[in-house]
N, C-alpha and C positions, 0 to 999 in steps of 0.2 A: 562444598561443590555446588555450583549453580545449576538450577533446574533447567532442563531443556524447554524450549517453547512448547513442544508437544505435551510434556509433563505439566507445564504451567497451565495450559489450556484445560487439561483433564482436572487438575486440582481446582481451578477457578470454576469449572462447570459444576463440580460437586458442591463447592461453597455456595454457588448461586442457587442450587437445588435446595440446600439447607435453609438459605435465606428466603426461599420462595421468590427469587428475582427472575421472573419468567422471561423477560426480554433478554437479560444477560445470558441465561441458561440456553435459550433458543438460538441466540446469535452464536455462542460458542459451539453449540452442537452442530450448527450448520457449517462452521469452519472445520470442525473435526470430521464431519462427513465428507467435505471436499478433500481433506488430507487423506482420509481412508480411500476415497475413490482414486486419487492420484497413485496411492500405493498399490491398489489392485490393478490399475491400468499398466503401471510400469513393473509390477512384480518386485519392487524394491522398496525399502523403507525410505521415506523422504527425509532430507536433511534440513537444517535450519533455514538455509537460503531459499529452498523450495517452499517452505512454510510461509516465509515472508512474501514470496511471490503470490501465494494463494491469498494471503491477507490483503495484499495490495489489489488483487483482482476483485475480491469481494467488496472492498471499499469503493472501487471504481464502479462496480455494478450498482451500488446504492446511490452513488453520486449521480450517475446517469439517470436512474429511476427518479431521483429527487426532482430533477428538472421537469419530468413529465407530471409528477404529482402536483408540483406547484402550478404548472400550466392548467391542469385539470381541477384546480382549486380543492385538492384532496389534502387538506392540512393535517388530517389524522395520519395518513400514510407518510406524509413528509416528516412529521414529528417522529414517527416510528423509525424511518430510514435514518434520520439524524441521530437518534439514540443508538441505533446499531452501528453507525459509523464511529460514534464516540467509543463504544465498547471495543470495536476492532482496532481503532487507532492506538488504544492503550498498549497493544502488543507490538507495535512498530518501534524501531529505535527512535531516539530523539530526532525530531525533524530539523533540518537545516534552516537557518534564517535566510532571508533574501541576500544579505551581505555575504554570508558564508558560501551560498550557492553561486553568487556572481564571481567570487574569488576562485572557486573550483572551476567554473566555466572558463574564466580567463586563462588559468593555468593550463587547462586541457587544450584550449585553442592554440596556445603557443607550443605545447608539446607536439600536437599533430601538424602544426604549421598551416592551419587553415586561415584563409584571408577573405573568403566571401561566403555568402549564404548558400552558394552552390555546394559547399563542402560541409554543410550542416549534418548530413548523414554520417560522415567520418567522425565529426565531433561528438555526435550523440552516441555512436558506437563506443567511443573511448570513455565517455563520461558516465554512461549508464551503470557500469559495475561500481563506480566510485560512490554513487548516490542512491544505489538500490535500497528501497525501503525508507530512505531518509528524506525523500523529496518527491513531490508529485511530478510525473513525467511531463505533463502539460506546462507546468511552471518552469521546469528545466528547459523545455523546448523554447518557450518564449524568451527566456534569458539568453539562450544561445543565439537566437535570432537577433536580439538587441545588440549583443556583443559583436556579432559578425556584420551587422548592417553598417 
Protein backbone atom coordinates (compact mmCIF):
# COMPACT_ATOMS: atom_id res chain seq x y z
CA UNK A 1 0.00 0.00 0.00
CA UNK A 2 1.31 3.43 -0.91
CA UNK A 3 1.93 6.00 1.79
CA UNK A 4 -0.32 9.07 1.75
CA UNK A 5 1.29 12.44 1.17
CA UNK A 6 0.60 13.37 4.78
CA UNK A 7 2.33 10.20 6.05
CA UNK A 8 5.24 10.75 3.67
CA UNK A 9 5.73 14.30 4.96
CA UNK A 10 5.80 13.03 8.57
CA UNK A 11 8.19 10.20 7.71
CA UNK A 12 10.49 12.54 5.75
CA UNK A 13 10.46 15.09 8.58
CA UNK A 14 11.57 12.41 11.06
CA UNK A 15 14.27 11.31 8.63
CA UNK A 16 15.46 14.92 8.20
CA UNK A 17 15.64 15.28 12.01
CA UNK A 18 17.79 12.13 12.28
CA UNK A 19 20.05 13.40 9.48
CA UNK A 20 20.15 16.87 11.09
CA UNK A 21 18.99 18.37 7.77
CA UNK A 22 17.63 21.60 9.26
CA UNK A 23 16.42 23.18 6.03
CA UNK A 24 14.46 20.09 4.96
CA UNK A 25 13.05 19.56 8.47
CA UNK A 26 11.96 23.21 8.78
CA UNK A 27 10.42 23.28 5.30
CA UNK A 28 8.43 20.09 5.89
CA UNK A 29 7.36 21.29 9.36
CA UNK A 30 6.08 24.51 7.81
CA UNK A 31 3.98 22.57 5.26
CA UNK A 32 2.67 20.24 7.96
CA UNK A 33 1.74 23.33 9.99
CA UNK A 34 -0.21 24.72 7.04
CA UNK A 35 -1.99 21.36 6.64
CA UNK A 36 -2.89 21.23 10.34
CA UNK A 37 -4.15 24.82 10.19
CA UNK A 38 -6.36 23.93 7.22
CA UNK A 39 -7.74 20.95 9.18
CA UNK A 40 -8.44 23.12 12.23
CA UNK A 41 -10.15 25.78 10.12
CA UNK A 42 -12.38 23.32 8.26
CA UNK A 43 -12.76 20.83 11.15
CA UNK A 44 -12.12 18.05 8.61
CA UNK A 45 -9.11 16.02 7.63
CA UNK A 46 -7.54 17.31 4.41
CA UNK A 47 -7.26 14.98 1.44
CA UNK A 48 -4.40 14.55 -1.05
CA UNK A 49 -5.70 17.18 -3.46
CA UNK A 50 -5.87 19.82 -0.70
CA UNK A 51 -2.33 18.94 0.39
CA UNK A 52 -1.19 19.46 -3.22
CA UNK A 53 -2.93 22.87 -3.18
CA UNK A 54 -1.07 23.78 0.01
CA UNK A 55 2.26 22.68 -1.50
CA UNK A 56 1.58 24.74 -4.65
CA UNK A 57 0.68 27.79 -2.50
CA UNK A 58 3.85 27.45 -0.44
CA UNK A 59 5.99 27.16 -3.58
CA UNK A 60 4.28 30.23 -5.05
CA UNK A 61 4.96 32.22 -1.85
CA UNK A 62 8.65 31.38 -2.12
CA UNK A 63 8.85 32.19 -5.83
CA UNK A 64 7.19 35.56 -5.17
CA UNK A 65 9.61 36.26 -2.31
CA UNK A 66 12.54 35.17 -4.49
CA UNK A 67 11.96 38.11 -6.83
CA UNK A 68 12.16 40.54 -3.90
CA UNK A 69 15.26 38.86 -2.47
CA UNK A 70 17.04 39.13 -5.81
CA UNK A 71 16.01 42.79 -6.24
CA UNK A 72 17.29 43.51 -2.74
CA UNK A 73 20.58 41.70 -3.43
CA UNK A 74 19.85 39.21 -0.62
CA UNK A 75 21.52 36.19 -2.18
CA UNK A 76 21.50 34.34 1.16
CA UNK A 77 17.70 34.54 1.36
CA UNK A 78 17.31 33.75 -2.36
CA UNK A 79 19.46 30.63 -1.92
CA UNK A 80 17.38 29.55 1.06
CA UNK A 81 14.11 30.12 -0.83
CA UNK A 82 15.41 28.12 -3.81
CA UNK A 83 16.39 25.26 -1.50
CA UNK A 84 12.92 25.28 0.09
CA UNK A 85 11.30 25.29 -3.36
CA UNK A 86 13.38 22.23 -4.27
CA UNK A 87 12.26 20.40 -1.10
CA UNK A 88 8.58 21.24 -1.73
CA UNK A 89 8.68 20.44 -5.46
CA UNK A 90 9.78 16.88 -4.65
CA UNK A 91 6.27 16.24 -3.24
CA UNK A 92 4.43 17.38 -6.37
CA UNK A 93 3.48 14.95 -9.15
CA UNK A 94 5.78 14.84 -12.17
CA UNK A 95 5.59 18.22 -13.90
CA UNK A 96 4.24 18.38 -17.45
CA UNK A 97 6.60 19.37 -20.25
CA UNK A 98 5.73 22.38 -22.43
CA UNK A 99 4.72 20.04 -25.26
CA UNK A 100 2.43 17.95 -23.02
CA UNK A 101 0.93 21.13 -21.61
CA UNK A 102 0.34 22.64 -25.06
CA UNK A 103 -1.38 19.41 -26.15
CA UNK A 104 -3.70 19.48 -23.09
CA UNK A 105 -4.44 23.18 -23.70
CA UNK A 106 -5.34 22.55 -27.37
CA UNK A 107 -7.61 19.62 -26.45
CA UNK A 108 -9.34 21.69 -23.77
CA UNK A 109 -9.84 24.66 -26.13
CA UNK A 110 -11.59 22.39 -28.65
CA UNK A 111 -13.63 20.71 -25.84
CA UNK A 112 -15.02 24.03 -24.60
CA UNK A 113 -15.26 25.49 -28.11
CA UNK A 114 -13.24 28.62 -27.29
CA UNK A 115 -12.09 30.75 -30.20
CA UNK A 116 -10.75 34.00 -28.71
CA UNK A 117 -8.76 35.33 -25.78
CA UNK A 118 -12.07 36.65 -24.37
CA UNK A 119 -12.94 33.02 -23.53
CA UNK A 120 -9.73 32.44 -21.60
CA UNK A 121 -11.57 32.19 -18.27
CA UNK A 122 -13.72 29.36 -19.58
CA UNK A 123 -10.62 27.49 -20.84
CA UNK A 124 -8.70 28.03 -17.58
CA UNK A 125 -11.67 26.77 -15.54
CA UNK A 126 -11.76 23.58 -17.63
CA UNK A 127 -8.00 23.03 -17.70
CA UNK A 128 -7.13 23.72 -14.04
CA UNK A 129 -8.38 20.38 -12.67
CA UNK A 130 -6.49 18.51 -15.44
CA UNK A 131 -3.10 20.04 -14.62
CA UNK A 132 -3.48 20.68 -10.87
CA UNK A 133 -0.08 20.28 -9.20
CA UNK A 134 1.51 19.21 -12.50
CA UNK A 135 2.13 22.67 -13.97
CA UNK A 136 2.56 26.25 -12.83
CA UNK A 137 -0.64 28.27 -13.38
CA UNK A 138 1.35 31.17 -14.86
CA UNK A 139 2.83 28.86 -17.48
CA UNK A 140 -0.60 27.34 -18.23
CA UNK A 141 -2.09 30.79 -18.59
CA UNK A 142 0.57 31.96 -21.06
CA UNK A 143 0.18 28.82 -23.20
CA UNK A 144 -3.62 29.27 -23.23
CA UNK A 145 -3.12 32.90 -24.38
CA UNK A 146 -0.74 31.79 -27.15
CA UNK A 147 -3.14 29.11 -28.38
CA UNK A 148 -6.14 31.43 -28.34
CA UNK A 149 -4.34 34.37 -30.01
